N, C-alpha and C positions, 0 to 999 in steps of 0.2 A: 504494500500500500504506500504509494508515493504521491505527493501533491505537487503539481507544477502546472505551468501553462506551456503550450506548444508555441515556439517562436523560432524564426530563422536563427541558426547557430553559426558561429565562426565568421559572422559578417565583418567583424572588426579586424579580422586577420589581414585583410587587404585594403588598399586604398580605393578611392572612388573610381568608377569606370564610366565610359561613354554611355549616355542615355540613362544613367543611374545617379541619383543624388540622395544624400542623407538628409532627412528632414526631422527636426525636433529631436526625437528619440533616436539614439544611435542603433537601436535594435530594429528600426523600420527601414525598409528599402523600397523605393519606387522604381519600377521598371516598365518598359514598353512591351506589352503583350499583344499589341495590335497585329503583329505579324509573327506567327509561330513557324510557318513553313514558307514555301514558294520562293526559294532562293536557289540559284543555279550557278555553277562556275562558268557555264557557257554564256551567261549574261553579265560577267564580271562582278558577280555577287557571291560572297563567301557564305556557305551554309552555316559557318560558326557564328555569324551575326544573329542567327535566329535561335529561338529557345529549344524547339524540339530536336532539330539535328544535333545541336550541342549536347542535349541530354543523352541522345542515342550514342554519341561518341564517348561520353563519360561512362555510360554503362558498359560499353564494349571494352574500353581501356581498363576499367576496374576488374571485370571478369577475366580478361586476358592476362593482366598482371598477376592475379591470384593463381590462375591456372598454370602459368609458366613457373612461378615461384614454387608451387606445390610439387610439380614434377622434378624440379631441380633439387628440392629438399627431400623427396621421398626416399632416395637411397640411404639417407641418414636416419630414417625412422621417425622424422618429425611429423606431427599430425597436421590436418588441414587448417585448424584454427591458427597455428603458427604461421602458415603460408598466407592466410587471409590478412593477419595483422601486418606482417612484413610487406606484403604486396601493397597495402594501403600506404605504408610509410615510404616505400620506394617511389610511388607516384607523387608524393608531396614535396615540400621544400627541402626535405632531407636528402633528396637525390634528383629526380627527374625535373621537378619544377624549379631547380636552381639554374636551369638553362634560361638565359635572358629572354623574356617575352613569352615563354611557353606557359607560364602561370596565368598571365592575363588573356592568353588566347584560348586555352582549353578550360580553365576554371575561373572565368571572370566572376565578379561579385554578383552580377545580375542573374547568374545561373543558380545561385544558392537557394533561391525560392523554390524552384522545381526540384532541386536536389533534396531539399528538406522534406518536401511532400513525398517523393518516391522512397527515400531512405526510411522515413517514418512509417510508411505503410509496410515496407519490408521488415522493419524491426517489430511492428505489430504482429505480423504473421510468424516471425521468429519466436516471439514470446508465446504466441498461441501454440506453436509446435513444442516449445519447452513444457508447457502445461500438459499437452496431450501425452507426451512421452514420459511424464512423471507419474509414477504409480503411487498415489497417496495411501494405498492400503499397505505400503511398506512400513508405515508408522505402527501398524499392529504387530509387526515382527521385530520391532526394536527391543533388544535385550538390555539388561543392566550394563553389560560390557559395552555395547554400542552406544548407549546413552552417555556413559562416562567418557568414552573416547571422543564422541562428538562435542560434548559440552566443554571439555577441557581443551579441545582443539581451537576453540574460540576464546574461552575465558583466559587461558594462560597468555596467549599473544596480546590480548587486550590489556591485561595487567602490565606486561612488560613494556609495550609500546606507549601506553598512556602514562605510565610512571616515568619513563624516560623523557617523554615530551614535556611533562610538567616540570621535571628537573631541568630540562634544557631552557624552558621559559624562565625559570627562577634565576638562572645564572646568565641570562642574556643582558648585556650592558649596552648594546648598540641600538639606539632608538630608530635608526634607518631601517632596521630589519624587524621591527616590531610586528608588522603585518605578516611577514613570512613566518615568524616564530609562532604567532598566534594561530596559524593554520596547522601547526604540527599535531595537536590533538585530533583534528579531523583526519589528517593523513594517517595517524596511528590507528584510528578506528577502521579506516578503509583497508589498510594492509592486514588487518586481523580477521577479515571475514572469509568464510568458506561457502562455495556454491555447489550444491548437489549436482546440478546439470553439468558443470565443468568437470567435476571429479568423475562423474559417470562417463562423460565424453572421452576423457583421457584413458580411463580404464578400458573402454571399448577399443580405442586406438592401439593401446598396448597389449590387447588381447588377454587381459586377465580379469575381465569383468565378471565371469562366472566361476572364477577360482574361489577358494575359501577366503583368502585375504581380500579378494575383490568384493565379495558379499559383505564382509565386515566394513570395508571402506564405504560401500553404498549406504548401508543403514546408519553408519556413523556420520557421514556427510549430510544425511537427511536431518539429523539432530542439529548439526552445525548450521545448516541453512535456516532452520527455524530460529535459532538463537541470533544468527546474523540478520535475518529479516526483522526481528524485533528491534535490534540495535539501529539498523538503517532507517526503518520506518519512523521510530520515535525521534531519531536525530533530525531527519528531514522535516518532519512535521513541526518539531520545536523551532527549527531555524526559520521555517516559513511563517510560523505564527508570531515571530519576532518577540519571543519571550512572553507572549500573552497566553495565559493558562486557559482562558475560556475559548480562544480560537483553536488552541491545541486540541482540546476535547471535542470541539465542534467538528474539526477535520476528521477525528477518529470516528465520530458518530456518522458522518457522511460515508466514510468507508464501510462501516458496518452495515448501514442501510443498503448501500449499493451491492455489497457482497450477498446480503440476504435476498435481494431482488433477483440477482443472477442465479443463486443456488436454488431458491425456492420456486421461482416462476419460469425463467428461461431454460434452466437445465432440465427439470423434469418434463417440460413441454417438448423439448427436442428429443429427449430420450424416449418419451412415449411415442412420438412420431416414428423414430427409427425402429422401435420394437414392433410396431404394427405394419411397417412397410418393408422391412428387410426380410424377416422370416428366414434368416439364415443364408440369404442370397447375397451376392456381391452388392456393394453400396451403389445405389442408383445415382445418376447424374443430378436429378432434382434434389435429392437429399444433400448432396455435396454443395449445391448452390445455396440451399437454405443455411447450411453451416457457415459458408463463407460470408453470407450477408450478416449472420449473427455475430461473426468475428468483428466485422466493421462496426456494427451497431453497439457492440459491447465497448469498443474503444470510444465511440461517440458519447454514449451515456456516461461512461466513466469520466470522460473529460468534462462533461456537463456537470457532474457532481464535484468538480474541482480536484479530481484525482489525476494521476499520471495516465496518459493515453494508453500506456502499455499494460496497465493494471487490469483493465477489463478483459482483453484477449487472454492474458495469463490465467485469470480466474476462470474464464469460460473453458479454456483448455483443460484445466485441472478437473472439472466435473465430467469431462468426457472420458469414458473408460479407455485406458491404454491398451494397445494390442488390437487384434482383429475382433470384430469387423470394422469398427469405426476408426480406432486409432491408426491401424496400419494403412487403411485406405486414405486417410487424411495426410499422413506422412508421405505416402507414395505420390500423391497428387501435388503436394506443396513443397516437398524437400528441394527439388532441383530449382524450381522457379524462385524460391526464397533464398537459398544459399548461394546460387550461382548467377542470379540475375539482379535481384533487388538488394540483397545484403552487401554485395561488393561496393555499392554506392555508400553504404554506411562506413565501410573501412576506408574508402577514398576520402570521405569527409574527415574521418578520424586522422588519416595521414596528413591531410592538408593543415590540420591544426597543430601538428607536431613538427618542430624544426629543431633537430638535434644540434645544429650549428649555433643556434641562438641560446643554447643551454649552457649555463656556467657550470664549471666543474664543482664549485662549492655547493650549489643547489643540488646537483645530481648526487654527489656523495652523501649529502644530508638525507635526501629521500631514500637513497640506496641503503643507508644505514638502518632507517626505520623499516624498510621493506625486508631486509635480511633479518632484523630483529623479530618482525612479525612472522616470517617464514620459520625462523628458529623456534619461536613460541608454538606455532602449529605443530611442527615436527616433534618438539619435546613433549607437548601435551598429549599427542596421539601415541607416541612411542612409549612413554612412561606408563600411561594407562593400559596399553596393550601388554606390556611386560608384567604389570601387576595382575593382569587377567590370565597369566600363564601362557601367553602367546610366544612362540619361538623368537629368539632375538632378531634373526634376519628378517622375519616377517614383520616384526614390530617396527624395524627401521624402515622397511619399504612402505608400510602403512603411513608412517610419519611423512614420507616423501609425497605420497598420494594426496594428503590433505593440504599440501602447499600449492597446488595447481591454481592458476588464474587464467581467465579467458574473457569472453565477450561481456559477461555480466559485470565483471569488475571494471572493464573499460568503459562501459556505459555509466557506471557509478562515478568514475573519475570525470567523465564528461559532464555529468549532472553537477558535480561539485564545482567544476570550473564555471559552468553557466550560472550557478548561484553565487559566483565570486567567493566561494569558500576557499579555493586555492587559486594561485596565479598560473599564468601560461607556462612558466618554467617548471613549476611543481607538477603540473599536468603532464608535460612532456617527459619529465623524469619518472613519474609513476608509470606511465605507459611503457616507456623503454625498459624499466625495471621488470614489469610484469612479463614482457616479451622474452627478455633474456632469462629470467628466472624459470619460467615454464619450459623454455627450450632446453636449458641445462638439466632440469629434473627429468624431462622426457628422455634425454640421452643417458642419464645416470641410472635410472630405475632398471632398465634391462640388464645392466651389469651386476646389479645386486640380486635380481630376482628373475628366474627363469622357471615357469611352472613345470616344464618338462623334466627338470632335474629331480623333481619329487619321485620319479619312477626309476631313477638310476640306482643300481644296486638292489633293486627289488627282483627276487627270483619269482618270475611269473608262473602261473599254473598252466599246464598244458594237458591235453587229452591223453597224449602218449605216456605221460608220467603219472597219471592219476590212478588211484587204486581201482581194482576191477569191480568190486562190489561196494561202490560208494555213490553218493548222490551226485548226479551230473547237474552242474549249475551253468546255465547259459543266459547270456544277456543278449536279447533280441532288440535291435534298433529298427524303428519304423519311421519313415519320413512322411508317408501319406497312406491313405486307405488301400491304394493299389498294391502296396507292398505286402499287405496282410496275407492274401491267399498263398503266395509262394513261400513266405516265411513259415506259416502254419503247416504247409505240406512237408517242408523239410523236418520240422519238429515231429510230425506224425510218423516219419520213417524211423525215428529212434525208438528204442525198446525200453520203456519204463517198467521196473519191477519193484516189489516190496523191498528187496535188498538194494536196488539201485534206482530210486525214483529220480524224477527230473524236476528241477526248480528253474522256472522260466522267469526272468526279470525283463519285462517288456518296457522299453523306453521309447515313448513317442517324442521324436525330435522335431520341434517346431522352430522355424526361423524367426528370430526376434525382429519384429517390424512394428513401428508405431509405439514403442515403449523404450525407455532407457534402463529398465530394470529386468535382468534375466530372472528365470524361474526354474527351480528344480523341486519337484514335489512328488510324494507317493500318493497316488490317487486310490482311495478306498471306496468312495461313493460316486459313481459316474453321474448320478442324477443331480449332484450339486456342483457341477463344473462351472467355472467362471466363463466370462465372455472370451478370455484369452485362450482357454483350453477346451471350449465346447466341442471343437472338431475331433477331440480325442475319444468321445463317447462311443462311436461305432467300433473303433479299433479295440478299445478295452472290452466291449461286449463280445467281440469275436474271440478274443483270447480267453475270456471267462467261459464261453461255451466250450472251447477246446479243453479247458480244465475240467469242466463238469463231465465230459465224455470219457474221462480216464479214471474215474472212481477213486480219487485220492492218490493216484500214482504220479500225477502232475500237479504242481502248484504254480500259480501265476501271480506275480506281484507287479502291477502296472505302475510306471513312473512317467512323468511328463517333464520334458525339458524345453524351455523357451530361451534360446540364446542365439548369438550371431554364429554363422557357419564357421568363422575362424576359431571359435572357442567351444564349439559343440563337443569336441573330444574330451574336454575337461569333465563334463558331466558323465560321459561314458566311463572314463577312468575312475571317477569317484565311486560310482556304483560297482564297477568291477572289483575295485580294491576292498570296499566295504563288505561285499557279498561273497568274495572269494570265487569268482566265476572262472571256469576253465576255458570258456569260449565266448567271444563277442561276434555276433552275426549282424552284419550291416548290409543294406541294399546298395547295389551299384547305382551310381548317379545317372547312368544312361539306361534307356529302355530300347529293346530291339524288336523289330518285326520278326515274324516267323522266318522270313528270308534272310535275316541278319542285318538289315538296314536299321539305322538309328532313327527312331521317330520321336524321342523325347530325351532331352539332355538338360540337366540342371547343374550348371557349372559351379554354382555356389556350394553345392553339396560335394563337389570334387575335393574341396579343401578339407571338409570334415572327414571324408574317406581316407585321404592321404595322411592326415594327422593321426587317425586311429591306427593305420598300418605302421606308421613310423614309431609311435610311442606307446602302444597299448601294453598293459602289464600282464597280458595273457594272450592266448592264441586268438586269431581273427579269421573269420570266414566271410567272404564277400559273395552275396547272392545276386546273380544276374538273372533278371526276369525276362524270359522269352515267351511267356504265355502261361496261363493257369493250367494246372493238372486237372485230374478228374474232380468231381464235386468233393468239397471238403468233408462233408458228413459221410460220404461213402468210404473214404480212406480211414477216417477215425473209427468207424464202426466195423471195418474189416470187410465190407461188402465188395471192395474192388482191390485189385493188386496194383503195385507200383514197381516199376523197373528202375533200378539204381545201378550205375556203373561207376567204378573207381579206376582212374588212370594212374599207373605207377611207373615213373621213370627212375626215381631215386632222389634222395635228399631229405633233409629234416622236414620240409613242408609236405612231401609225399608220405612220410611216416605219420605225420599228424592227420593227413587225410585218411590214411589206413586205420588209425585209431578211431576216427569218427565213424568210418564204415563198420568197424567192429561193434559199435553201439546199435547198428541197424540189423545185425544178424539175430535171428531168433524170432523175428516177426513173421507170422504166417503169410501175411499179405504183402511182404516186401521181398522181391527177388533181387539179390545182390550179385553183381558180377565184377570181379577184380581182374583187370587187364594190365599185365606187366609188359612193358616194351623193353626188350633186352638189346643191348648194343652188340652188333656182330663185329667184334674186334677186340683188341687188347686195350684195357684201361691204363692210363698213366698211373704211376705209383701214388700221386697225390690224392687219387680217388679211393684208394684201398680201404682206408678206415671207414669212409662213408659207405662203401659197398658192403662191408661187414655188418654195419648197423642196419642197412637195408635188408640184408638176408635174415638177420635176427628178427626184424619186425615182420617180414613175410612168413618166416617159419612159425612164429607165434600165431599169426593170423590163420594160417592153414590148419594149425592144430585146433584152433577154436571152431573152425567151420567144418571140421571133419564129421561126416555123417549128416550134415545139414543139407537137405535137398533144395533149400531156397538160396543157397550161396554157391557160386561157381568161381573157378580160377583158371585163367589160361594165359599163355605167354605168346608174344609176337616178337619177331626179330626185325631189326632195322639197322641200316648202316649209317644213315645221316638224317637230316631234317626232312628231306623228301619222303624217306621211308616212314618216318613218324607221322607225317601228314596223311600218307596213304592208309595207315592203320586207323587214324582218327576218322577218316571218311567211311570206314566200314561200320561206324556206329549209327549210320543214317536212320533216323526215325525209329530207333529201337528202345530208347530209354526216356524216362520222365525226368530223372535227375542224374547229372554227371558230376562227380566230385574229383577235383584235381588239386595238386599242390601249386603254390604260386611261384616259388623259386626252385631252381635246380643247380647242379654243379656249374661252376664257371667254365666257360668254353666247352660245354658239354657237346660231344659229337652228335648226339641224337637231336640237338636243336640247331645244328649248323644250317645257316641259310634262312632260319625262321625269325631270328632276333631282329633282323633289319625291318621287318614288317610289323613289329609289335607296336601298335598304336596306343593301346590302353595299358600303360605300364603297371597300373594297379592290379591287373589280372594276371600278369606274367605272360610268358610266351604261349603256353598251351591254353590257358584260360581265355586269352584274347582271341586266339584262333577259333576256339569253340563258340565263343559268344557272338562273333561276327560271321559265323559260317552260314551257309545257305542250305545245309543238308540235315540239320538237326530238328527242324520243325519247332515245336513249342517247348523243347527241352530246357529245363532250368539248369544253370551252371553254378556250382558252389566251389569257390576258389579259397583254399585253406592256406593260412600262414601260421607256422608254429612260432611261439614266443621263444627266442633264444637270447643269449647275452649280447650278441652283436646285431640284434634286430634293429637297432637305432642307426646303424651305420651302413645300411645297405646301399 
């Protein structure tokens, strides 16, 4: 809740321009709007003399500068917000506009009126998106630990910086610097604040948002943001009321009345409309238009109440449920136009007001001192509280770094302080420059201290080949969408649960995080009480529950739901795999194939999740390639229909793991299992001898287990090279429902010579890729198995 009036900003940065004159108040500009367009270089008329072409050029320059800066900085791991701020600075008098005449030509003072309007609308929608992506229900999950960390992350830096500023004022003897010194307490407060949205943004960029420490940082920053909001709101309202207590409380009452109107009237009205018009379908265009109009009107009515124009859109965004269907649809529609078209103008205006060459070293180091003191206070407050809550030392240090991030919210606060003349131009430039450098340094330092993947180093993962014979089989099945369910359940149906060796299935529905800044990992027990973010999981959970009921207590299903970005989905997979001690993680392949082998659907975002699971999983992994559904599910569960399964064995640890999985399928009366070993017709080099011995031991054990089993067969094929191997695979045409293969084989293996060059899908290995993209297997599903080994991270 912030009280202000909207007026053209930064007007005083430049001198008077042609056709523009300053009248009475220095905050008012008169400009000629009679001709917005209709200028041409062919008629000796410059388009830059007119308002609209000039605005289009400014928008283009802003977006281009940010885009170029972003791609130049991306190899260093710096996030987009850093490129946005730096791109705005480079266009201003700190670099580009130092060229004589360029400032007056591209950014004349008469253009500031339109720039203010466009950038203000862009910032309104930015605040609306901030509200939409903020899950206010996170407040219910705040623990005592998170509350303590969040509170002291604001309280401790506030005490340190305010105490130092008051001490500085006490010993100031230079009357010429009295105004600068008097602003130190306000600078101290501003440098002590923490923003949930900025912390969430950086956590997402650093790909740790759904790690354990990321979840603690999110909930703690929510508490810090509430404390910071109270400080900022009361401070701004008190300054605007000019020490008048009655005006101060009057402003608070206006804010409460406005918030009540939005929450009690506008919010439920729109939600009612969405509930009755959506019906689980994608958001309609008419509903989107209504929401966009409501955003504009919330800004208008908020400003009419004497509040900041951004408060209304922020509040309206908060009452809209984050995630699908509303939140994700709104973010999808508004994200690009807001962040890449409208917001660049905000950063351009910000850069025009910052001139690092006009900044004295004395002022810079003074502000830098308070910024470092505030950052140290945040770091110390978060780290000490985390250590007192038994958090590991390294994690506590990283958490302290997370709480020091600054971004757009802080820059807008600095701009507001400058506009209210709480701080001067030099202090504003110094605070912005300090925020940019500080956040950039921390973003570079954090990966050196914290790498989530290192949590799994030294962990001896569980495998099927090394599990006890009569023990519970624990499988983590990952599902991206409903279409993955039939094939996954068909694979599970081929396994043989018994009283001595039951099957524990941990089903994880992996939902891409959209329209929310808060990831989610939860165990779902009651499908009827799913939230709007997880409502699409109900049919998937129901299907697995039916599968459980059809096995009379021999199969247990525990459903989980994960809502996270594709870059960090694997963190939730590993967390469940470690906690539950699973021997196998089964994930769907990100591509879907026609019966003829052509790709008809490919989700590139899920490729990242697949690769991360393969590289870092703490147990064995199986990738399921869907080429079509088998027979009806209920027929397989009930044993009414048989299923043909083949295992291709060339040699290596992954093939041994595939063999161990096939051993779980033997004994089912309705499963016909065929093991096909392809033998090399030649002499193996000495480096393969140990691996060959292990292969023979695994095969001998398997043959012993299937002896006398009429539903299991074993035969051998001989091949000299990759062409021979391909010929053997083509003999499998339309014979099997599921084919199980290993992902990796021996290096420079003669049986694969000539095949590795055409391996397009590296995640499937040579044989898996060949089978998945073949045109002779019909609707056969392919299961590609990778055994967890000590060197699995370094493939």
